[in-house]
N, CA, C and O atoms as a GROMACS GRO file, in nm:
protein
  452
    1ARG      N    1  -0.124  -1.200   0.738
    1ARG     CA    2  -0.047  -1.088   0.793
    1ARG      C    3  -0.138  -0.979   0.844
    1ARG      O    4  -0.250  -0.962   0.795
    2ARG      N    5  -0.091  -0.907   0.941
    2ARG     CA    6  -0.163  -0.794   0.992
    2ARG      C    7  -0.064  -0.681   1.009
    2ARG      O    8   0.055  -0.705   1.032
    3ALA      N    9  -0.111  -0.560   0.997
    3ALA     CA   10  -0.024  -0.443   1.006
    3ALA      C   11  -0.070  -0.360   1.126
    3ALA      O   12  -0.188  -0.356   1.159
    4SER      N   13   0.024  -0.294   1.187
    4SER     CA   14  -0.011  -0.208   1.303
    4SER      C   15  -0.037  -0.067   1.260
    4SER      O   16  -0.010  -0.030   1.146
    5GLY      N   17  -0.090   0.012   1.352
    5GLY     CA   18  -0.111   0.153   1.329
    5GLY      C   19  -0.226   0.184   1.236
    5GLY      O   20  -0.215   0.273   1.152
    6ALA      N   21  -0.334   0.112   1.250
    6ALA     CA   22  -0.443   0.124   1.154
    6ALA      C   23  -0.564   0.190   1.213
    6ALA      O   24  -0.561   0.244   1.323
    7VAL      N   25  -0.672   0.184   1.138
    7VAL     CA   26  -0.796   0.254   1.168
    7VAL      C   27  -0.880   0.176   1.266
    7VAL      O   28  -0.865   0.055   1.280
    8GLY      N   29  -0.969   0.244   1.334
    8GLY     CA   30  -1.070   0.179   1.416
    8GLY      C   31  -1.030   0.154   1.559
    8GLY      O   32  -1.107   0.092   1.633
    9GLY      N   33  -0.913   0.199   1.602
    9GLY     CA   34  -0.874   0.185   1.739
    9GLY      C   35  -0.824   0.047   1.776
    9GLY      O   36  -0.782   0.027   1.890
   10THR      N   37  -0.826  -0.050   1.683
   10THR     CA   38  -0.780  -0.183   1.718
   10THR      C   39  -0.629  -0.195   1.710
   10THR      O   40  -0.570  -0.286   1.768
   11GLY      N   41  -0.566  -0.102   1.636
   11GLY     CA   42  -0.422  -0.107   1.619
   11GLY      C   43  -0.382  -0.200   1.504
   11GLY      O   44  -0.264  -0.207   1.468
   12GLU      N   45  -0.478  -0.271   1.447
   12GLU     CA   46  -0.446  -0.364   1.339
   12GLU      C   47  -0.553  -0.356   1.231
   12GLU      O   48  -0.669  -0.329   1.259
   13VAL      N   49  -0.511  -0.382   1.108
   13VAL     CA   50  -0.606  -0.401   0.998
   13VAL      C   51  -0.565  -0.525   0.923
   13VAL      O   52  -0.446  -0.554   0.911
   14PRO      N   53  -0.661  -0.599   0.873
   14PRO     CA   54  -0.623  -0.712   0.789
   14PRO      C   55  -0.565  -0.661   0.659
   14PRO      O   56  -0.618  -0.567   0.600
   15ILE      N   57  -0.458  -0.722   0.613
   15ILE     CA   58  -0.403  -0.682   0.486
   15ILE      C   59  -0.414  -0.798   0.388
   15ILE      O   60  -0.450  -0.910   0.425
   16GLY      N   61  -0.385  -0.770   0.263
   16GLY     CA   62  -0.397  -0.873   0.161
   16GLY      C   63  -0.527  -0.859   0.086
   16GLY      O   64  -0.579  -0.959   0.037
   17ILE      N   65  -0.581  -0.739   0.075
   17ILE     CA   66  -0.702  -0.719  -0.003
   17ILE      C   67  -0.666  -0.729  -0.151
   17ILE      O   68  -0.583  -0.653  -0.201
   18ASP      N   69  -0.729  -0.821  -0.218
   18ASP     CA   70  -0.705  -0.843  -0.359
   18ASP      C   71  -0.756  -0.726  -0.440
   18ASP      O   72  -0.872  -0.687  -0.425
   19PRO      N   73  -0.672  -0.669  -0.528
   19PRO     CA   74  -0.717  -0.556  -0.610
   19PRO      C   75  -0.837  -0.591  -0.697
   19PRO      O   76  -0.912  -0.501  -0.737
   20GLU      N   77  -0.859  -0.717  -0.727
   20GLU     CA   78  -0.973  -0.759  -0.807
   20GLU      C   79  -1.106  -0.734  -0.735
   20GLU      O   80  -1.210  -0.728  -0.800
   21SER      N   81  -1.102  -0.719  -0.601
   21SER     CA   82  -1.224  -0.700  -0.525
   21SER      C   83  -1.268  -0.553  -0.522
   21SER      O   84  -1.370  -0.519  -0.462
   22LEU      N   85  -1.191  -0.466  -0.588
   22LEU     CA   86  -1.230  -0.324  -0.590
   22LEU      C   87  -1.350  -0.306  -0.681
   22LEU      O   88  -1.362  -0.370  -0.785
   23GLU      N   89  -1.439  -0.216  -0.640
   23GLU     CA   90  -1.549  -0.178  -0.728
   23GLU      C   91  -1.492  -0.121  -0.856
   23GLU      O   92  -1.390  -0.052  -0.851
   24GLU      N   93  -1.552  -0.148  -0.969
   24GLU     CA   94  -1.498  -0.113  -1.100
   24GLU      C   95  -1.458   0.036  -1.109
   24GLU      O   96  -1.352   0.068  -1.162
   25GLU      N   97  -1.544   0.126  -1.059
   25GLU     CA   98  -1.513   0.267  -1.074
   25GLU      C   99  -1.396   0.310  -0.985
   25GLU      O  100  -1.342   0.420  -1.003
   26ASN      N  101  -1.356   0.227  -0.892
   26ASN     CA  102  -1.247   0.260  -0.800
   26ASN      C  103  -1.119   0.186  -0.831
   26ASN      O  104  -1.025   0.192  -0.751
   27ASN      N  105  -1.109   0.118  -0.943
   27ASN     CA  106  -0.990   0.041  -0.971
   27ASN      C  107  -0.871   0.131  -0.991
   27ASN      O  108  -0.857   0.195  -1.095
   28GLN      N  109  -0.788   0.136  -0.891
   28GLN     CA  110  -0.674   0.225  -0.887
   28GLN      C  111  -0.546   0.143  -0.883
   28GLN      O  112  -0.504   0.098  -0.777
   29ASP      N  113  -0.483   0.124  -1.000
   29ASP     CA  114  -0.361   0.044  -1.005
   29ASP      C  115  -0.248   0.103  -0.922
   29ASP      O  116  -0.163   0.029  -0.874
   30HIS      N  117  -0.247   0.234  -0.905
   30HIS     CA  118  -0.137   0.298  -0.830
   30HIS      C  119  -0.154   0.275  -0.679
   30HIS      O  120  -0.068   0.317  -0.601
   31CYS      N  121  -0.259   0.209  -0.637
   31CYS     CA  122  -0.282   0.176  -0.498
   31CYS      C  123  -0.230   0.036  -0.464
   31CYS      O  124  -0.237  -0.006  -0.348
   32VAL      N  125  -0.178  -0.035  -0.562
   32VAL     CA  126  -0.132  -0.172  -0.544
   32VAL      C  127   0.017  -0.173  -0.526
   32VAL      O  128   0.089  -0.113  -0.606
   33CYS      N  129   0.066  -0.240  -0.424
   33CYS     CA  130   0.210  -0.254  -0.397
   33CYS      C  131   0.272  -0.343  -0.501
   33CYS      O  132   0.225  -0.454  -0.523
   34ASP      N  133   0.379  -0.295  -0.566
   34ASP     CA  134   0.450  -0.373  -0.665
   34ASP      C  135   0.521  -0.495  -0.606
   34ASP      O  136   0.554  -0.589  -0.677
   35LEU      N  137   0.543  -0.492  -0.475
   35LEU     CA  138   0.619  -0.600  -0.412
   35LEU      C  139   0.531  -0.717  -0.368
   35LEU      O  140   0.569  -0.833  -0.385
   36CYS      N  141   0.412  -0.687  -0.312
   36CYS     CA  142   0.327  -0.798  -0.264
   36CYS      C  143   0.205  -0.818  -0.356
   36CYS      O  144   0.143  -0.925  -0.352
   37GLY      N  145   0.170  -0.720  -0.437
   37GLY     CA  146   0.058  -0.733  -0.530
   37GLY      C  147  -0.079  -0.706  -0.469
   37GLY      O  148  -0.180  -0.730  -0.535
   38PHE      N  149  -0.085  -0.657  -0.345
   38PHE     CA  150  -0.210  -0.624  -0.280
   38PHE      C  151  -0.222  -0.474  -0.259
   38PHE      O  152  -0.125  -0.401  -0.280
   39LEU      N  153  -0.342  -0.426  -0.217
   39LEU     CA  154  -0.355  -0.288  -0.184
   39LEU      C  155  -0.255  -0.251  -0.074
   39LEU      O  156  -0.232  -0.328   0.019
   40MET      N  157  -0.197  -0.133  -0.087
   40MET     CA  158  -0.092  -0.096   0.008
   40MET      C  159  -0.150  -0.073   0.148
   40MET      O  160  -0.260  -0.020   0.164
   41VAL      N  161  -0.073  -0.114   0.245
   41VAL     CA  162  -0.097  -0.086   0.386
   41VAL      C  163   0.018   0.004   0.428
   41VAL      O  164   0.135  -0.029   0.405
   42GLU      N  165  -0.013   0.115   0.489
   42GLU     CA  166   0.086   0.215   0.528
   42GLU      C  167   0.175   0.248   0.408
   42GLU      O  168   0.296   0.224   0.413
   43PRO      N  169   0.116   0.305   0.299
   43PRO     CA  170   0.195   0.341   0.181
   43PRO      C  171   0.312   0.430   0.220
   43PRO      O  172   0.294   0.532   0.288
   44THR      N  173   0.430   0.391   0.176
   44THR     CA  174   0.551   0.462   0.215
   44THR      C  175   0.636   0.484   0.090
   44THR      O  176   0.653   0.393   0.008
   45GLN      N  177   0.689   0.605   0.076
   45GLN     CA  178   0.769   0.641  -0.041
   45GLN      C  179   0.908   0.580  -0.031
   45GLN      O  180   0.967   0.575   0.076
   46SER      N  181   0.959   0.532  -0.144
   46SER     CA  182   1.088   0.464  -0.147
   46SER      C  183   1.205   0.561  -0.129
   46SER      O  184   1.312   0.520  -0.086
   47GLY      N  185   1.185   0.687  -0.162
   47GLY     CA  186   1.295   0.785  -0.155
   47GLY      C  187   1.354   0.813  -0.292
   47GLY      O  188   1.445   0.896  -0.303
   48CYS      N  189   1.304   0.747  -0.398
   48CYS     CA  190   1.352   0.774  -0.534
   48CYS      C  191   1.293   0.908  -0.580
   48CYS      O  192   1.198   0.960  -0.521
   49LEU      N  193   1.349   0.961  -0.685
   49LEU     CA  194   1.301   1.091  -0.739
   49LEU      C  195   1.160   1.082  -0.794
   49LEU      O  196   1.091   1.184  -0.803
   50GLN      N  197   1.115   0.964  -0.831
   50GLN     CA  198   0.980   0.945  -0.886
   50GLN      C  199   0.875   0.938  -0.776
   50GLN      O  200   0.756   0.954  -0.805
   51GLY      N  201   0.915   0.915  -0.652
   51GLY     CA  202   0.822   0.908  -0.540
   51GLY      C  203   0.740   0.781  -0.537
   51GLY      O  204   0.626   0.784  -0.492
   52HIS      N  205   0.793   0.669  -0.584
   52HIS     CA  206   0.719   0.543  -0.583
   52HIS      C  207   0.690   0.499  -0.441
   52HIS      O  208   0.773   0.515  -0.351
   53SER      N  209   0.573   0.442  -0.422
   53SER     CA  210   0.527   0.401  -0.288
   53SER      C  211   0.502   0.249  -0.287
   53SER      O  212   0.469   0.188  -0.389
   54PHE      N  213   0.519   0.193  -0.167
   54PHE     CA  214   0.503   0.050  -0.143
   54PHE      C  215   0.448   0.036  -0.002
   54PHE      O  216   0.449   0.132   0.076
   55CYS      N  217   0.398  -0.086   0.033
   55CYS     CA  218   0.362  -0.111   0.172
   55CYS      C  219   0.490  -0.092   0.255
   55CYS      O  220   0.599  -0.130   0.213
   56GLN      N  221   0.475  -0.033   0.372
   56GLN     CA  222   0.593  -0.013   0.455
   56GLN      C  223   0.659  -0.146   0.489
   56GLN      O  224   0.781  -0.158   0.488
   57GLU      N  225   0.577  -0.246   0.519
   57GLU     CA  226   0.632  -0.378   0.557
   57GLU      C  227   0.706  -0.445   0.438
   57GLU      O  228   0.794  -0.527   0.459
   58CYS      N  229   0.670  -0.409   0.317
   58CYS     CA  230   0.737  -0.465   0.198
   58CYS      C  231   0.863  -0.383   0.168
   58CYS      O  232   0.966  -0.438   0.128
   59LEU      N  233   0.853  -0.252   0.186
   59LEU     CA  234   0.961  -0.162   0.146
   59LEU      C  235   1.085  -0.177   0.233
   59LEU      O  236   1.197  -0.181   0.181
   60VAL      N  237   1.066  -0.183   0.363
   60VAL     CA  238   1.182  -0.185   0.455
   60VAL      C  239   1.277  -0.299   0.424
   60VAL      O  240   1.397  -0.272   0.408
   61PRO      N  241   1.233  -0.425   0.413
   61PRO     CA  242   1.330  -0.530   0.380
   61PRO      C  243   1.388  -0.516   0.239
   61PRO      O  244   1.504  -0.552   0.216
   62ALA      N  245   1.308  -0.465   0.145
   62ALA     CA  246   1.361  -0.445   0.010
   62ALA      C  247   1.476  -0.344   0.007
   62ALA      O  248   1.575  -0.363  -0.064
   63LEU      N  249   1.461  -0.238   0.083
   63LEU     CA  250   1.569  -0.137   0.087
   63LEU      C  251   1.689  -0.184   0.166
   63LEU      O  252   1.801  -0.138   0.142
   64LYS      N  253   1.669  -0.277   0.259
   64LYS     CA  254   1.782  -0.330   0.333
   64LYS      C  255   1.870  -0.419   0.244
   64LYS      O  256   1.991  -0.430   0.265
   65SER      N  257   1.807  -0.482   0.146
   65SER     CA  258   1.884  -0.571   0.059
   65SER      C  259   1.954  -0.495  -0.056
   65SER      O  260   2.049  -0.546  -0.115
   66THR      N  261   1.906  -0.376  -0.086
   66THR     CA  262   1.965  -0.294  -0.192
   66THR      C  263   1.934  -0.147  -0.164
   66THR      O  264   1.838  -0.116  -0.095
   67ASN      N  265   2.014  -0.060  -0.217
   67ASN     CA  266   1.988   0.083  -0.195
   67ASN      C  267   1.923   0.145  -0.319
   67ASN      O  268   1.950   0.260  -0.355
   68LYS      N  269   1.837   0.066  -0.383
   68LYS     CA  270   1.768   0.114  -0.505
   68LYS      C  271   1.616   0.101  -0.485
   68LYS      O  272   1.568   0.016  -0.409
   69CYS      N  273   1.542   0.186  -0.555
   69CYS     CA  274   1.396   0.177  -0.555
   69CYS      C  275   1.357   0.036  -0.605
   69CYS      O  276   1.405  -0.008  -0.709
   70PRO      N  277   1.271  -0.032  -0.532
   70PRO     CA  278   1.233  -0.170  -0.571
   70PRO      C  279   1.147  -0.182  -0.695
   70PRO      O  280   1.130  -0.292  -0.747
   71ARG      N  281   1.092  -0.069  -0.746
   71ARG     CA  282   1.011  -0.078  -0.868
   71ARG      C  283   1.104  -0.115  -0.984
   71ARG      O  284   1.202  -0.044  -1.010
   72LYS      N  285   1.073  -0.223  -1.053
   72LYS     CA  286   1.163  -0.277  -1.155
   72LYS      C  287   1.195  -0.176  -1.265
   72LYS      O  288   1.309  -0.172  -1.312
   73ALA      N  289   1.098  -0.096  -1.305
   73ALA     CA  290   1.124   0.000  -1.413
   73ALA      C  291   1.203   0.121  -1.365
   73ALA      O  292   1.249   0.200  -1.448
   74CYS      N  293   1.220   0.138  -1.234
   74CYS     CA  294   1.288   0.254  -1.179
   74CYS      C  295   1.433   0.222  -1.146
   74CYS      O  296   1.524   0.257  -1.222
   75GLY      N  297   1.454   0.157  -1.033
   75GLY     CA  298   1.588   0.117  -0.990
   75GLY      C  299   1.680   0.232  -0.952
   75GLY      O  300   1.802   0.212  -0.943
   76GLN      N  301   1.625   0.353  -0.928
   76GLN     CA  302   1.710   0.464  -0.888
   76GLN      C  303   1.768   0.441  -0.750
   76GLN      O  304   1.704   0.381  -0.663
   77LYS      N  305   1.891   0.489  -0.731
   77LYS     CA  306   1.954   0.482  -0.600
   77LYS      C  307   1.877   0.569  -0.502
   77LYS      O  308   1.827   0.676  -0.537
   78VAL      N  309   1.868   0.520  -0.378
   78VAL     CA  310   1.804   0.596  -0.272
   78VAL      C  311   1.903   0.610  -0.155
   78VAL      O  312   1.989   0.524  -0.134
   79ASP      N  313   1.890   0.717  -0.082
   79ASP     CA  314   1.975   0.745   0.032
   79ASP      C  315   1.931   0.660   0.149
   79ASP      O  316   1.823   0.681   0.203
   80ALA      N  317   2.013   0.566   0.189
   80ALA     CA  318   1.979   0.472   0.296
   80ALA      C  319   1.961   0.542   0.430
   80ALA      O  320   1.894   0.489   0.518
   81ASP      N  321   2.021   0.660   0.445
   81ASP     CA  322   2.012   0.733   0.573
   81ASP      C  323   1.889   0.824   0.581
   81ASP      O  324   1.857   0.876   0.688
   82ARG      N  325   1.821   0.842   0.467
   82ARG     CA  326   1.703   0.926   0.464
   82ARG      C  327   1.586   0.853   0.528
   82ARG      O  328   1.561   0.737   0.496
   83PRO      N  329   1.514   0.919   0.620
   83PRO     CA  330   1.399   0.853   0.682
   83PRO      C  331   1.288   0.826   0.582
   83PRO      O  332   1.268   0.907   0.491
   84LEU      N  333   1.218   0.716   0.596
   84LEU     CA  334   1.106   0.685   0.511
   84LEU      C  335   0.990   0.780   0.537
   84LEU      O  336   0.966   0.820   0.651
   85VAL      N  337   0.918   0.816   0.432
   85VAL     CA  338   0.807   0.911   0.443
   85VAL      C  339   0.678   0.841   0.406
   85VAL      O  340   0.668   0.781   0.299
   86SER      N  341   0.578   0.850   0.494
   86SER     CA  342   0.447   0.794   0.466
   86SER      C  343   0.378   0.875   0.356
   86SER      O  344   0.386   0.998   0.355
   87ASN      N  345   0.311   0.807   0.266
   87ASN     CA  346   0.235   0.873   0.158
   87ASN      C  347   0.091   0.890   0.208
   87ASN      O  348   0.004   0.807   0.180
   88ILE      N  349   0.067   0.998   0.283
   88ILE     CA  350  -0.061   1.020   0.348
   88ILE      C  351  -0.175   1.037   0.248
   88ILE      O  352  -0.282   0.980   0.268
   89PRO      N  353  -0.155   1.114   0.140
   89PRO     CA  354  -0.266   1.127   0.044
   89PRO      C  355  -0.306   0.991  -0.017
   89PRO      O  356  -0.425   0.964  -0.034
   90LEU      N  357  -0.209   0.907  -0.049
   90LEU     CA  358  -0.240   0.774  -0.105
   90LEU      C  359  -0.308   0.687  -0.001
   90LEU      O  360  -0.399   0.611  -0.033
   91LYS      N  361  -0.265   0.698   0.122
   91LYS     CA  362  -0.327   0.621   0.229
   91LYS      C  363  -0.475   0.658   0.241
   91LYS      O  364  -0.560   0.570   0.255
   92GLY      N  365  -0.505   0.789   0.236
   92GLY     CA  366  -0.643   0.835   0.243
   92GLY      C  367  -0.726   0.782   0.129
   92GLY      O  368  -0.841   0.741   0.148
   93LEU      N  369  -0.669   0.784   0.008
   93LEU     CA  370  -0.738   0.731  -0.110
   93LEU      C  371  -0.769   0.584  -0.093
   93LEU      O  372  -0.880   0.539  -0.123
   94ILE      N  373  -0.672   0.508  -0.045
   94ILE     CA  374  -0.693   0.362  -0.030
   94ILE      C  375  -0.800   0.336   0.076
   94ILE      O  376  -0.884   0.248   0.057
   95LEU      N  377  -0.797   0.410   0.185
   95LEU     CA  378  -0.896   0.387   0.293
   95LEU      C  379  -1.038   0.419   0.249
   95LEU      O  380  -1.133   0.369   0.310
   96ASN      N  381  -1.054   0.500   0.145
   96ASN     CA  382  -1.186   0.536   0.097
   96ASN      C  383  -1.233   0.456  -0.025
   96ASN      O  384  -1.340   0.482  -0.080
   97LEU      N  385  -1.153   0.359  -0.067
   97LEU     CA  386  -1.195   0.276  -0.179
   97LEU      C  387  -1.310   0.186  -0.138
   97LEU      O  388  -1.317   0.139  -0.024
   98CYS      N  389  -1.399   0.162  -0.230
   98CYS     CA  390  -1.509   0.068  -0.207
   98CYS      C  391  -1.466  -0.069  -0.256
   98CYS      O  392  -1.414  -0.084  -0.366
   99ILE      N  393  -1.488  -0.167  -0.171
   99ILE     CA  394  -1.441  -0.303  -0.199
   99ILE      C  395  -1.562  -0.400  -0.197
   99ILE      O  396  -1.645  -0.395  -0.106
  100ARG      N  397  -1.569  -0.487  -0.298
  100ARG     CA  398  -1.673  -0.589  -0.302
  100ARG      C  399  -1.637  -0.702  -0.207
  100ARG      O  400  -1.520  -0.740  -0.196
  101CYS      N  401  -1.737  -0.753  -0.138
  101CYS     CA  402  -1.716  -0.870  -0.056
  101CYS      C  403  -1.698  -0.990  -0.147
  101CYS      O  404  -1.781  -1.011  -0.235
  102PRO      N  405  -1.592  -1.069  -0.130
  102PRO     CA  406  -1.572  -1.185  -0.219
  102PRO      C  407  -1.681  -1.289  -0.208
  102PRO      O  408  -1.697  -1.371  -0.298
  103ASN      N  409  -1.759  -1.289  -0.097
  103ASN     CA  410  -1.867  -1.385  -0.081
  103ASN      C  411  -1.999  -1.334  -0.137
  103ASN      O  412  -2.099  -1.406  -0.140
  104GLY      N  413  -1.999  -1.207  -0.182
  104GLY     CA  414  -2.119  -1.151  -0.241
  104GLY      C  415  -2.227  -1.114  -0.144
  104GLY      O  416  -2.338  -1.083  -0.186
  105THR      N  417  -2.200  -1.117  -0.013
  105THR     CA  418  -2.301  -1.087   0.085
  105THR      C  419  -2.319  -0.936   0.109
  105THR      O  420  -2.424  -0.891   0.156
  106ALA      N  421  -2.215  -0.861   0.075
  106ALA     CA  422  -2.223  -0.714   0.088
  106ALA      C  423  -2.182  -0.653  -0.045
  106ALA      O  424  -2.083  -0.694  -0.106
  107LYS      N  425  -2.258  -0.554  -0.089
  107LYS     CA  426  -2.226  -0.492  -0.218
  107LYS      C  427  -2.106  -0.400  -0.207
  107LYS      O  428  -2.021  -0.401  -0.296
  108ARG      N  429  -2.096  -0.322  -0.104
  108ARG     CA  430  -1.986  -0.226  -0.089
  108ARG      C  431  -1.942  -0.223   0.058
  108ARG      O  432  -2.022  -0.235   0.150
  109GLN      N  433  -1.815  -0.206   0.073
  109GLN     CA  434  -1.760  -0.196   0.205
  109GLN      C  435  -1.643  -0.100   0.193
  109GLN      O  436  -1.551  -0.122   0.114
  110LYS      N  437  -1.646   0.008   0.272
  110LYS     CA  438  -1.532   0.100   0.274
  110LYS      C  439  -1.430   0.041   0.367
  110LYS      O  440  -1.462   0.004   0.480
  111ARG      N  441  -1.305   0.032   0.320
  111ARG     CA  442  -1.201  -0.027   0.400
  111ARG      C  443  -1.171   0.055   0.524
  111ARG      O  444  -1.137   0.000   0.629
  112GLY      N  445  -1.182   0.186   0.512
  112GLY     CA  446  -1.150   0.274   0.623
  112GLY      C  447  -1.260   0.289   0.726
  112GLY      O  448  -1.243   0.358   0.826
  113GLY      N  449  -1.372   0.224   0.704
  113GLY     CA  450  -1.476   0.225   0.805
  113GLY      C  451  -1.586   0.316   0.776
  113GLY      O  452  -1.680   0.326   0.855
   0.00000   0.00000   0.00000
């Protein structure tokens, strides 16, 4: 999968970065989408009172199937007419995470460039 609206002028970023590839000091569980299990791409708030965030591509279909926050422990009703809000601070945090190359050829790589 690829997502649009990303960094670097290409309009796309590869998604599906395994949280296990994060450098130990940067292991941020709140940066992982509960729906796909990968680091969030375009983190978007569900509209629940807790402000839970998910990948935009994961959240949109989840909200179409139900009007509740998709986080299992939450399940609060959300207003289907309310526009989705990007979680810009979380997006910035994710873009600055250091990620280990799974092949071991690079020690650190910032996802945001």
